[in-house]
C-alpha angles and dihedrals in degrees: 000000000000112000114238127214118251124257110261088244094047108139116233123210125214106213096241098151096053131231147148118218112218111336123112139281109269120239104265112269093356088127103049092169093065116114129194112209110207141186116200089346095307121119111239105161146003127235145171125250103224098169135003090268105035137063119192117213143145118296094235089061087079102102110204093291092299113161109261136193129210121218114202130178092033134143101161108033093186092076141038105262117191089234095059129105104212104169103061106122128198120231112243123253096031122217106266129191115231116240104259098194121108090236131052109266103165093181097050103076133086132208139202123230115203116219126225116219101022118251119264104234119220139134090298098043118047134152119239116230116233122224115275093217142036103266125174118220111221122233118273093030109145113235136173133235128192140185150135126256140030118048093192141355093272098023130097123261124261119241092204126069113265131191141187143167129264130175128231110254126215112270090231090058092048089054095042094053102036095033112178092007092067119079107189093198093059104022141064126187137205139212121221142172125247088233096054093038126193143195121349140180093321129041096086110162093018118129134266103206122198125177089353094304131105105247103165147012120228109262113165149329133196110292114262091351105073094145095055104116090203088075115058119221113250128222136183113249108241093197091063089065100038097110091048092048091052091047093053094045093051089060 
């Protein structure tokens, strides 16, 4: 089926409630860098622990300066696991990177949340090292995504961490389908099958991992149709912000 371009007024949805459609349940604690960002005990976004004092996530995960909590070391976020850190608070307001594009792409920026107190690193809680250089991931590379929550547009969320595989899409296809919504400097997109599934409304800020490295952060899908393979899933390019991330963390 030929993919069609979106209507200019097509609403986009940042996956701020989390969820993987299809996929499989991750091996407990096999992704010790995963962070659950929560408000009043409710998961609102994913993130990556990149050092004992910083979590990297999508800029639109910042919720009007509401106090947030990070849960690290979790597999099942519906219960108090012994492995979990539950009292790591995020400074408000978080440090946010300005959008450096010439146009306004509100879904194409990332932000850093500083943790207080610092995370206690162990086998269940580990930071994920970012790439030391700007490396492009070629089309058709198989990558993984992970997150908690919705398992479909009209299905309930999953309390346990789920994961699945998506494949890097050609930049030209990303641009052809998403048109003005896709900023190739700051975004990357993936193709996926309906059977394998992928990210859904939810999962914003969660990682796209290729060749063992975090390449992107979940940005958006098509509203109310996240499992439609005609519309690639879109992620924020981490490499675009590497110099800014290093600058903030040095301070």
